[in-house]
ZAMARGU-4260 file (C-alpha; in steps of 0.2 Angstrom, whole numbers, plus 5000, padded with zeros to 4 digits):
<rodrens>
0) 4857/5214/4091 | 4871/5202/4098 | 4887/5200/4089 | 4889/5186/4078 | 4907/5182/4082
5) 4912/5176/4099 | 4918/5193/4110 | 4936/5194/4112 | 4942/5196/4131 | 4959/5203/4134
10) 4965/5200/4152 | 4981/5209/4158 | 4988/5202/4173 | 4988/5183/4177 | 4988/5184/4196
15) 4972/5177/4205 | 4961/5190/4200 | 4966/5189/4181 | 4966/5170/4182 | 4948/5170/4189
20) 4943/5183/4177 | 4949/5173/4163 | 4939/5157/4169 | 4923/5168/4170 | 4925/5174/4152
25) 4930/5156/4146 | 4915/5149/4154 | 4903/5160/4145 | 4912/5156/4128 | 4922/5171/4126
30) 4939/5170/4117 | 4950/5175/4131 | 4968/5180/4130 | 4979/5183/4146 | 4995/5194/4145
35) 5006/5193/4160 | 5023/5205/4162 | 5032/5191/4172 | 5037/5173/4167 | 5025/5159/4171
40) 5018/5161/4188 | 5019/5143/4192 | 5037/5142/4190 | 5046/5144/4206 | 5060/5154/4199
45) 5048/5169/4194 | 5050/5184/4205 | 5034/5191/4212 | 5029/5209/4210 | 5034/5214/4228
50) 5050/5203/4228 | 5043/5191/4241 | 5044/5172/4239 | 5030/5168/4250 | 5014/5176/4255
55) 5000/5168/4264 | 4982/5176/4263 | 4967/5174/4272 | 4952/5168/4260 | 4936/5172/4267
60) 4917/5170/4261 | 4918/5184/4247 | 4933/5176/4239 | 4926/5158/4240 | 4909/5164/4234
65) 4917/5171/4218 | 4927/5155/4216 | 4909/5145/4219 | 4901/5155/4206 | 4913/5148/4192
70) 4903/5132/4193 | 4916/5123/4194 | 4915/5112/4212 | 4930/5102/4208 | 4941/5117/4207
75) 4933/5125/4222 | 4937/5109/4232 | 4955/5108/4226 | 4958/5126/4232 | 4949/5124/4250
80) 4958/5106/4252 | 4975/5117/4253 | 4970/5129/4265 | 4971/5130/4285 | 4956/5134/4295
85) 4959/5149/4307 | 4944/5152/4320 | 4950/5168/4328 | 4965/5178/4333 | 4977/5172/4346
90) 4984/5188/4355 | 5002/5185/4362 | 5009/5195/4376 | 5017/5195/4393 | 5009/5197/4411
95) 5016/5207/4425 | 5027/5192/4430 | 5035/5192/4412 | 5026/5175/4408 | 5022/5173/4390
100) 5003/5173/4388 | 4991/5168/4373 | 4973/5173/4373 | 4961/5167/4360 | 4948/5178/4352
105) 4935/5169/4342 | 4931/5176/4325 | 4913/5173/4324 | 4900/5167/4337 | 4893/5153/4326
110) 4911/5147/4323 | 4914/5152/4306 | 4933/5155/4300 | 4944/5161/4288 | 4956/5150/4278
115) 4974/5153/4276 | 4980/5150/4258 | 4997/5151/4249 | 4995/5165/4236 | 5006/5154/4224
120) 4997/5139/4225 | 4981/5148/4224 | 4988/5157/4208 | 4995/5141/4201 | 4978/5132/4203
125) 4968/5145/4194 | 4981/5146/4180 | 4980/5126/4178 | 4961/5128/4177 | 4962/5140/4163
130) 4977/5134/4155 | 4969/5118/4147 | 4953/5127/4141 | 4952/5128/4120 | 4947/5146/4121
135) 4960/5154/4132 | 4978/5158/4128 | 4992/5162/4140 | 5005/5174/4136 | 5019/5176/4149
140) 5034/5190/4148 | 5023/5203/4139 | 5023/5221/4144 | 5009/5232/4140 | 5016/5248/4131
145) 5000/5255/4124 | 4980/5253/4123 | 4969/5262/4113 | 4951/5260/4120 | 4941/5268/4106
150) 4950/5257/4093 | 4950/5242/4105 | 4968/5238/4102 | 4982/5235/4113 | 5002/5233/4111
155) 5013/5222/4120 | 5033/5221/4120 | 5038/5203/4120 | 5053/5202/4133 | 5068/5197/4124
160) 5076/5188/4139 | 5065/5173/4136 | 5054/5167/4121 | 5035/5170/4125 | 5024/5156/4129
165) 5008/5151/4123 | 4992/5142/4131 | 4999/5125/4128 | 5017/5130/4135 | 5025/5129/4119
170) 5037/5143/4114 | 5032/5154/4099 | 5045/5155/4086 | 5049/5173/4079 | 5063/5184/4072
175) 5068/5196/4083 | 5084/5206/4087 | 5095/5203/4102 | 5095/5222/4106 | 5077/5226/4104
180) 5060/5218/4109 | 5047/5213/4097 | 5030/5223/4099 | 5013/5215/4094 | 4996/5222/4093
185) 4981/5213/4101 | 4963/5216/4097 | 4950/5215/4109 | 4931/5219/4113 | 4935/5220/4131
190) 4951/5223/4140 | 4952/5219/4160 | 4965/5227/4169 | 4970/5215/4184 | 4988/5221/4184
195) 4990/5227/4201 | 4993/5244/4211 | 5004/5251/4197 | 4993/5245/4183 | 4998/5249/4166
200) 4980/5247/4160 | 4974/5260/4172 | 4989/5273/4167 | 4983/5271/4148 | 4964/5272/4154
205) 4968/5290/4161 | 4972/5295/4143 | 4953/5292/4138 | 4943/5296/4154 | 4943/5309/4168
210) 4948/5297/4182 | 4949/5304/4199 | 4964/5296/4206 | 4971/5295/4223 | 4987/5286/4228
215) 4994/5287/4247 | 5007/5278/4257 | 5006/5276/4277 | 5020/5278/4288 | 5022/5259/4290
220) 5034/5247/4283 | 5033/5228/4282 | 5046/5214/4282 | 5042/5195/4280 | 5048/5181/4292
225) 5044/5163/4293 | 5042/5151/4308 | 5048/5134/4305 | 5040/5118/4310 | 5040/5112/4327
230) 5056/5102/4332 | 5067/5096/4346 | 5078/5110/4343 | 5065/5124/4341 | 5054/5133/4353
235) 5035/5132/4354 | 5020/5139/4363 | 5007/5128/4373 | 4995/5129/4359 | 5006/5121/4347
240) 5001/5105/4340 | 5003/5093/4324 | 5021/5099/4321 | 5016/5117/4321 | 5026/5128/4333
245) 5010/5137/4338 | 4991/5135/4336 | 4988/5131/4318 | 4970/5136/4319 | 4973/5154/4322
250) 4979/5171/4315 | 4992/5175/4328 | 4995/5193/4333 | 5009/5201/4344 | 5001/5219/4346
255) 5010/5235/4352 | 5005/5253/4353 | 5011/5258/4336 | 5016/5241/4328 | 5013/5223/4327
260) 5019/5206/4322 | 5007/5192/4314 | 5010/5175/4309 | 4998/5165/4297 | 4998/5146/4296
265) 5004/5136/4281 | 5000/5118/4275 | 5018/5114/4277 | 5017/5118/4296 | 5027/5134/4295
270) 5020/5152/4298 | 5022/5166/4286 | 5025/5180/4298 | 5024/5200/4295 | 5031/5214/4305
275) 5022/5230/4302 | 5030/5246/4310 | 5034/5264/4307 | 5046/5269/4295 | 5058/5276/4308
280) 5058/5259/4317 | 5065/5251/4301 | 5078/5266/4298 | 5084/5262/4316 | 5085/5244/4315
285) 5094/5245/4298 | 5108/5256/4305 | 5110/5243/4320 | 5105/5226/4314 | 5111/5219/4330
290) 5097/5227/4339 | 5084/5216/4330 | 5083/5203/4344 | 5082/5216/4357 | 5068/5225/4348
295) 5058/5210/4346 | 5060/5205/4364 | 5054/5222/4370 | 5039/5223/4358 | 5034/5205/4353
300) 5038/5194/4368 | 5040/5176/4361 | 5040/5179/4344 | 5059/5178/4341 | 5060/5162/4351
305) 5050/5154/4338 | 5059/5160/4323 | 5076/5158/4330 | 5088/5172/4335 | 5100/5168/4320
310) 5086/5166/4308 | 5078/5183/4315 | 5093/5193/4309 | 5095/5184/4293 | 5078/5187/4288
315) 5077/5204/4293 | 5093/5208/4283 | 5089/5198/4267 | 5069/5201/4265 | 5064/5217/4258
320) 5058/5231/4268 | 5042/5236/4258 | 5030/5251/4259 | 5010/5249/4260 | 5001/5258/4246
325) 4983/5264/4246 | 4973/5267/4229 | 4957/5275/4226 | 4950/5279/4209 | 4935/5283/4199
330) 4927/5278/4188 | 4934/5260/4186 | 4929/5259/4167 | 4930/5268/4151 | 4915/5265/4138
335) 4911/5247/4134 | 4929/5242/4131 | 4939/5243/4147 | 4939/5240/4165 | 4951/5238/4179
340) 4949/5226/4194 | 4958/5221/4210 | 4972/5231/4216 | 4972/5241/4199 | 4956/5248/4206
345) 4958/5248/4224 | 4974/5243/4231 | 4973/5243/4251 | 4982/5241/4265 | 4982/5222/4272
350) 4974/5225/4289 | 4957/5218/4286 | 4964/5204/4274 | 4951/5208/4261 | 4963/5214/4246
355) 4962/5197/4237 | 4945/5193/4242 | 4940/5210/4236 | 4947/5208/4219 | 4939/5191/4216
360) 4922/5198/4222 | 4925/5211/4208 | 4926/5198/4195 | 4909/5190/4201 | 4900/5207/4202
365) 4907/5213/4185 | 4902/5197/4176 | 4884/5198/4185 | 4883/5215/4177 | 4889/5209/4160
370) 4876/5194/4160 | 4862/5207/4163 | 4865/5216/4146 | 4867/5210/4127 | 4883/5204/4122
375) 4887/5220/4111 | 4897/5235/4112 | 4882/5245/4119 | 4878/5232/4130 | 4895/5230/4138
380) 4895/5249/4140 | 4879/5249/4150 | 4885/5235/4161 | 4903/5243/4164 | 4894/5259/4168
385) 4882/5251/4181 | 4897/5241/4189 | 4907/5256/4191 | 4891/5265/4201 | 4890/5250/4211
390) 4908/5246/4214 | 4916/5261/4217 | 4908/5265/4234 | 4911/5247/4240 | 4930/5248/4234
395) 4932/5265/4243 | 4923/5258/4259 | 4935/5242/4261 | 4949/5253/4258 | 4943/5264/4272
400) 4940/5249/4282 | 4956/5241/4280 | 4965/5257/4285 | 4955/5259/4301 | 4957/5240/4307
405) 4976/5243/4309 | 4971/5250/4325 | 4959/5235/4329 | 4973/5223/4325 | 4987/5232/4335
410) 4978/5241/4348 | 4959/5237/4348 | 4962/5219/4352 | 4966/5224/4370 | 4953/5239/4371
415) 4939/5234/4384 | 4927/5246/4375 | 4930/5236/4359 | 4929/5220/4367 | 4912/5225/4377
420) 4905/5230/4360 | 4909/5214/4352 | 4902/5204/4365 | 4886/5213/4365 | 4884/5212/4346
425) 4889/5193/4347 | 4875/5190/4360 | 4862/5198/4351 | 4867/5189/4334 | 4867/5173/4344
430) 4852/5174/4355 | 4841/5187/4346 | 4845/5185/4327 | 4829/5194/4322 | 4838/5210/4329
435) 4849/5208/4313 | 4865/5213/4324 | 4881/5206/4320 | 4899/5213/4321 | 4908/5223/4308
440) 4920/5210/4306 | 4907/5195/4303 | 4898/5206/4290 | 4914/5209/4280 | 4922/5192/4282
445) 4908/5180/4284 | 4895/5188/4272 | 4893/5195/4254 | 4884/5211/4260 | 4891/5226/4251
450) 4906/5235/4259 | 4897/5251/4259 | 4881/5244/4266 | 4891/5237/4281 | 4898/5254/4285
455) 4880/5261/4286 | 4874/5246/4295 | 4887/5245/4309 | 4885/5264/4311 | 4867/5261/4313
460) 4871/5247/4326 | 4883/5259/4335 | 4869/5272/4338 | 4856/5259/4344 | 4869/5252/4356
465) 4875/5270/4363 | 4858/5274/4365 | 4854/5259/4373 | 4868/5260/4386 | 4864/5279/4388
470) 4847/5275/4393 | 4852/5262/4407 | 4861/5278/4415 | 4848/5290/4412 | 4831/5282/4416
475) 4839/5279/4435 | 4844/5297/4434 | 4828/5304/4428 | 4818/5293/4443 | 4830/5300/4455
480) 4828/5318/4449 | 4808/5316/4448 | 4809/5310/4467 | 4822/5324/4472 | 4811/5337/4465
485) 4796/5329/4475 | 4804/5330/4490 | 4812/5347/4487 | 4794/5353/4485 | 4787/5343/4500
490) 4800/5353/4511 | 4792/5370/4504 | 4807/5376/4495 | 4806/5386/4478 | 4807/5376/4462
495) 4816/5389/4452 | 4833/5384/4456 | 4829/5365/4452 | 4819/5371/4435 | 4834/5379/4429
500) 4846/5364/4434 | 4834/5352/4425 | 4833/5364/4409 | 4851/5364/4408 | 4851/5345/4410
505) 4837/5343/4396 | 4848/5353/4384 | 4863/5342/4388 | 4853/5327/4385 | 4846/5331/4368
510) 4864/5336/4363 | 4869/5318/4369 | 4855/5311/4359 | 4860/5319/4343 | 4877/5314/4344
515) 4872/5296/4345 | 4861/5299/4330 | 4844/5297/4338 | 4830/5308/4345 | 4833/5320/4360
520) 4834/5311/4376 | 4825/5322/4384 | 4821/5341/4384 | 4817/5352/4368 | 4813/5342/4353
525) 4817/5357/4341 | 4826/5352/4325
</rodrens>
């Protein structure tokens, strides 16, 4: 039996994921309230949770599809109009003559591309979209202090440093002491935890459900830099155009054995850059910051010239050096009253550019499950349970893929084996589409195939390719072996030695076949 009143949706966290979730709920007629720990995120003075002012992200098909499913085509067009297309990676290096080089690696054989988007602008656009809706209220400077998932109640502390704001931008009038913040109670039918890797909603949910939880850090830190627009006094590369210091339509990578430097274009013609390096590198540079320029020139030739020597030192010293966290947990929900989305459920390292995209996709998938059930407590319990069953394997999959892609970005882009496989898969996808072959990257970035299915599909492709390459070696070898055995017997020699040799070769072939995941290549067919 459907509920007579409109469901009350409480969203904790007003980042891109939380704002999109609020929009989805509002479009379905729910009464939505959004609570955010920080001040209004549209205010330039509001400090982001990671203490950086400018983060560029790669918006791919999964995120775009989640935005598309709001049904608000005007909103989607506004967001896409403020992005920069990136058709591939630009690999920067130095040849044996110390000449700077640039090598373009296309993302997709069909010309599909990622979109560089400013996180703050995306967030502002989404918040503006929900701010004017009559059934949405925004509350900033509110800290979640407790949640009862059975009674469906949450408690928030209103920060005394600034008067809380409501949906229409007005400030609520309240009586509160200067030394103690006021606590309010909010009642909900469903609470969504979109409050990041250190989620308060997840923390309180753990008190109600037996949640498996894993948090880990990799031994890599990151620091943000900025490449300014091209000018008469600044350096640029041969691919720079339209006021950009280097190609505006690539994600730029300076790869190295255990570190890398990347640059993502912005619509203001700057590049938001990130240094990823082992923590020991940061420790050494912090002790002797005068070595930063030398460090860059040795490991990332040409990058320091684009930033500028003085700016390089300044930005390294002033911008924070931050860790990379990875979070896995299960389940993502409790009963029919609460669910965590985005980084709260699956914070990941940034090397696949899927963190935000996966979070936005969470919203789409969640509401697809909610739409299949009745709008009751029991219906929502069924929906959240089926959502967790689908989403947890996918969240774990993209978490693993993101970590593995670090190797591809700083080493694989120069690996002949990786590049050969990429070429073969792209050729088959382009010339023989009926084979179903596609690169892992294109499946992740340019499709909506489930992340867990991507892993299994790509593994199957790898076995087929390995078997095919093995066959090109073994078939000629076997033909030679048959001819050799015939000549051996024609000469009147005994075949006992040859038989033992080929028996051993058969066992070896069987083992190789099993490694490739297929049937034995030759020899015994025992299981």
